[in-house]
Backbone as JSON Lines, residues from 0, in Angstrom:
{"i":0,"aa":"M","n":[0.67,-1.6,0.17],"ca":[0.05,0.42,-0.46],"c":[0.99,1.5,0.17]}
{"i":1,"aa":"K","n":[2.13,1.24,0.42],"ca":[2.79,2.35,0.11],"c":[3.81,3.11,-1.26]}
{"i":2,"aa":"D","n":[3.0,2.0,-2.1],"ca":[3.74,2.69,-3.93],"c":[2.73,3.73,-3.73]}
{"i":3,"aa":"K","n":[1.42,4.19,-3.31],"ca":[0.67,5.14,-3.0],"c":[2.01,6.79,-3.23]}
{"i":4,"aa":"K","n":[0.71,7.31,-4.19],"ca":[1.41,8.78,-3.0],"c":[-0.26,9.47,-2.17]}
{"i":5,"aa":"W","n":[-1.15,9.36,-2.48],"ca":[-1.98,9.61,-2.16],"c":[-3.23,8.79,-2.13]}
{"i":6,"aa":"Y","n":[-3.96,8.53,-0.5],"ca":[-4.54,7.99,0.01],"c":[-5.57,8.26,0.47]}
{"i":7,"aa":"T","n":[-6.65,8.02,0.3],"ca":[-8.5,8.39,0.28],"c":[-8.59,8.34,1.86]}
{"i":8,"aa":"L","n":[-9.66,8.45,2.36],"ca":[-9.47,7.89,4.26],"c":[-9.68,7.2,4.94]}
{"i":9,"aa":"K","n":[-10.25,6.06,4.22],"ca":[-10.03,4.76,4.27],"c":[-9.39,4.23,4.44]}
{"i":10,"aa":"E","n":[-8.29,5.29,3.34],"ca":[-7.27,3.7,3.24],"c":[-6.63,4.88,4.09]}
{"i":11,"aa":"A","n":[-6.21,5.63,4.06],"ca":[-6.25,6.88,5.86],"c":[-6.09,6.41,7.07]}
{"i":12,"aa":"S","n":[-7.23,5.96,7.4],"ca":[-7.18,4.94,8.8],"c":[-7.19,3.95,8.66]}
{"i":13,"aa":"E","n":[-7.49,3.02,7.58],"ca":[-6.92,1.89,7.34],"c":[-4.94,1.6,7.54]}
{"i":14,"aa":"Y","n":[-4.16,2.62,7.07],"ca":[-2.9,2.82,7.56],"c":[-2.93,3.49,8.78]}
{"i":15,"aa":"L","n":[-3.26,3.75,9.51],"ca":[-3.08,5.0,10.97],"c":[-3.81,3.38,11.55]}
{"i":16,"aa":"S","n":[-4.15,2.63,11.49],"ca":[-4.96,2.21,12.87],"c":[-6.46,2.85,13.36]}
{"i":17,"aa":"R","n":[-6.46,3.85,12.96],"ca":[-8.15,4.54,13.83],"c":[-9.39,5.03,12.54]}
{"i":18,"aa":"C","n":[-10.1,5.06,13.28],"ca":[-11.5,5.73,12.93],"c":[-11.11,6.49,11.57]}
{"i":19,"aa":"K","n":[-12.15,6.54,10.66],"ca":[-12.32,7.16,9.84],"c":[-12.69,8.87,10.1]}
{"i":20,"aa":"R","n":[-14.09,9.09,11.23],"ca":[-13.64,9.88,11.94],"c":[-12.66,10.76,12.85]}
{"i":21,"aa":"Q","n":[-12.06,9.75,13.45],"ca":[-10.87,10.48,14.09],"c":[-9.94,10.83,13.09]}
{"i":22,"aa":"I","n":[-9.06,10.55,12.3],"ca":[-8.5,11.52,11.16],"c":[-8.98,12.01,11.02]}
{"i":23,"aa":"I","n":[-10.82,12.55,11.04],"ca":[-10.66,14.27,10.8],"c":[-10.7,14.58,11.47]}
{"i":24,"aa":"R","n":[-11.14,14.32,13.29],"ca":[-10.38,15.11,14.02],"c":[-9.12,15.68,13.85]}
{"i":25,"aa":"Y","n":[-8.17,14.72,13.89],"ca":[-6.87,15.28,13.74],"c":[-6.87,16.41,12.67]}
{"i":26,"aa":"V","n":[-7.08,16.19,11.54],"ca":[-7.58,17.99,9.91],"c":[-8.4,18.19,10.85]}
{"i":27,"aa":"D","n":[-9.32,18.17,12.02],"ca":[-9.3,19.93,12.02],"c":[-9.32,19.91,13.58]}
{"i":28,"aa":"E","n":[-7.89,19.63,14.3],"ca":[-7.19,20.09,15.19],"c":[-6.12,20.72,14.4]}
{"i":29,"aa":"G","n":[-5.79,20.44,13.44],"ca":[-4.19,20.73,12.15],"c":[-3.14,20.14,12.77]}
{"i":30,"aa":"S","n":[-2.95,18.57,12.95],"ca":[-1.88,18.08,13.46],"c":[-1.97,16.76,12.08]}
{"i":31,"aa":"L","n":[-2.82,16.45,11.67],"ca":[-2.24,16.67,10.24],"c":[-3.48,16.61,8.53]}
{"i":32,"aa":"K","n":[-2.79,17.31,7.59],"ca":[-2.71,17.61,6.86],"c":[-3.57,16.66,5.9]}
{"i":33,"aa":"G","n":[-4.91,17.76,5.66],"ca":[-5.94,16.44,4.44],"c":[-6.14,17.71,3.56]}
{"i":34,"aa":"Y","n":[-6.58,17.15,2.71],"ca":[-7.15,17.21,0.84],"c":[-8.08,17.04,0.12]}
{"i":35,"aa":"Q","n":[-8.99,18.54,-0.15],"ca":[-10.36,17.94,-0.44],"c":[-10.2,18.75,-1.61]}
{"i":36,"aa":"T","n":[-10.65,18.09,-2.83],"ca":[-10.74,18.9,-4.5],"c":[-12.23,19.73,-4.15]}
{"i":37,"aa":"Q","n":[-12.84,19.61,-4.0],"ca":[-14.47,20.5,-3.42],"c":[-14.91,20.52,-2.71]}
{"i":38,"aa":"Y","n":[-15.45,21.12,-2.26],"ca":[-16.51,21.51,-0.9],"c":[-17.47,19.78,-1.3]}
{"i":39,"aa":"R","n":[-17.07,19.62,0.36],"ca":[-17.78,18.24,0.07],"c":[-17.57,16.48,-0.7]}
{"i":40,"aa":"G","n":[-15.71,17.49,-0.83],"ca":[-15.54,16.59,-2.12],"c":[-14.9,15.16,-0.82]}
{"i":41,"aa":"T","n":[-14.27,13.73,-1.96],"ca":[-13.21,13.44,-0.65],"c":[-12.16,13.86,-0.66]}
{"i":42,"aa":"W","n":[-11.59,13.27,0.53],"ca":[-10.65,13.85,1.23],"c":[-9.45,12.92,0.96]}
{"i":43,"aa":"L","n":[-8.69,13.28,0.42],"ca":[-6.92,13.06,0.29],"c":[-5.84,13.22,0.76]}
{"i":44,"aa":"F","n":[-5.0,12.18,1.28],"ca":[-4.41,12.55,2.69],"c":[-2.68,12.05,1.68]}
{"i":45,"aa":"D","n":[-1.78,13.3,2.09],"ca":[-0.27,12.69,1.21],"c":[0.37,11.96,1.65]}
{"i":46,"aa":"I","n":[0.92,10.47,1.13],"ca":[1.22,9.68,2.11],"c":[2.75,9.65,3.14]}
{"i":47,"aa":"K","n":[3.19,11.07,2.46],"ca":[4.0,12.17,3.51],"c":[4.39,12.11,4.87]}
{"i":48,"aa":"D","n":[2.15,12.96,4.56],"ca":[1.77,14.03,5.99],"c":[1.21,12.6,6.69]}
{"i":49,"aa":"L","n":[0.99,11.12,6.1],"ca":[1.14,10.2,7.13],"c":[2.23,9.87,8.06]}
{"i":50,"aa":"D","n":[2.66,9.94,8.07],"ca":[4.32,9.8,7.81],"c":[4.58,10.19,8.89]}
{"i":51,"aa":"A","n":[4.68,11.54,8.48],"ca":[4.81,12.69,9.06],"c":[4.18,12.67,10.15]}
{"i":52,"aa":"W","n":[3.66,11.81,10.68],"ca":[2.28,11.82,12.1],"c":[2.39,10.85,12.58]}
{"i":53,"aa":"V","n":[3.22,9.45,11.61],"ca":[3.18,8.54,13.19],"c":[4.52,8.61,13.63]}
{"i":54,"aa":"M","n":[5.39,9.18,12.34],"ca":[6.88,9.6,12.93],"c":[6.53,10.17,14.54]}
{"i":55,"aa":"F","n":[6.19,11.63,14.04],"ca":[6.54,12.96,14.56],"c":[5.19,13.95,14.96]}
{"i":56,"aa":"N","n":[3.48,13.41,14.97],"ca":[2.75,13.64,14.97],"c":[2.99,15.15,14.35]}
{"i":57,"aa":"M","n":[3.2,14.88,13.43],"ca":[2.93,16.55,12.75],"c":[2.62,16.75,11.1]}
{"i":58,"aa":"S","n":[2.0,17.59,10.39],"ca":[2.06,17.49,8.85],"c":[4.0,17.58,8.85]}
{"i":59,"aa":"F","n":[4.32,16.94,7.15],"ca":[5.62,16.94,6.18],"c":[5.72,18.4,6.53]}
{"i":60,"aa":"A","n":[4.77,19.48,6.17],"ca":[5.83,20.99,6.17],"c":[6.3,21.33,7.37]}
{"i":61,"aa":"K","n":[5.57,21.46,8.24],"ca":[5.83,21.84,8.97],"c":[7.03,20.61,10.76]}
{"i":62,"aa":"L","n":[7.27,20.42,9.59],"ca":[9.24,19.42,9.55],"c":[10.55,19.7,9.74]}
{"i":63,"aa":"T","n":[11.26,19.96,10.44],"ca":[12.57,20.58,10.22],"c":[13.07,19.91,8.26]}
{"i":64,"aa":"G","n":[15.02,19.21,7.91],"ca":[15.4,19.49,7.42],"c":[15.75,18.03,7.51]}
{"i":65,"aa":"T","n":[16.42,17.4,8.79],"ca":[16.49,16.31,9.06],"c":[15.97,15.1,9.67]}
{"i":66,"aa":"Q","n":[14.59,15.57,9.37],"ca":[12.9,15.04,10.08],"c":[12.64,14.69,8.35]}
{"i":67,"aa":"K","n":[12.47,15.07,7.23],"ca":[11.69,15.34,6.35],"c":[12.97,14.43,5.55]}
{"i":68,"aa":"E","n":[14.49,14.03,6.02],"ca":[15.16,13.75,4.58],"c":[14.63,12.02,5.81]}
{"i":69,"aa":"S","n":[14.19,12.04,6.98],"ca":[14.35,10.15,7.77],"c":[13.1,10.04,6.9]}
{"i":70,"aa":"I","n":[12.17,10.94,6.55],"ca":[10.86,10.32,5.7],"c":[11.77,10.22,4.68]}
{"i":71,"aa":"N","n":[11.51,10.73,3.75],"ca":[12.11,10.52,1.9],"c":[12.73,9.58,1.56]}
{"i":72,"aa":"G","n":[13.5,8.67,2.98],"ca":[14.35,8.12,2.5],"c":[15.42,8.12,2.57]}
């Protein structure tokens, strides 16, 4: 599953082992970055943001250079 760049809400919830509602709460709190293409559209999550949340509990954009390097591998 890691070969995809964008995950749907369902895929992100499976990847993080959290329910879909909890993923949306993380987005509302600002600790996880999610994207919608239109109002009430499908939620999409970048794999880098999911990995950053797992490792550092923040979105990829907020990481330092060395933290980003650890995710990019």
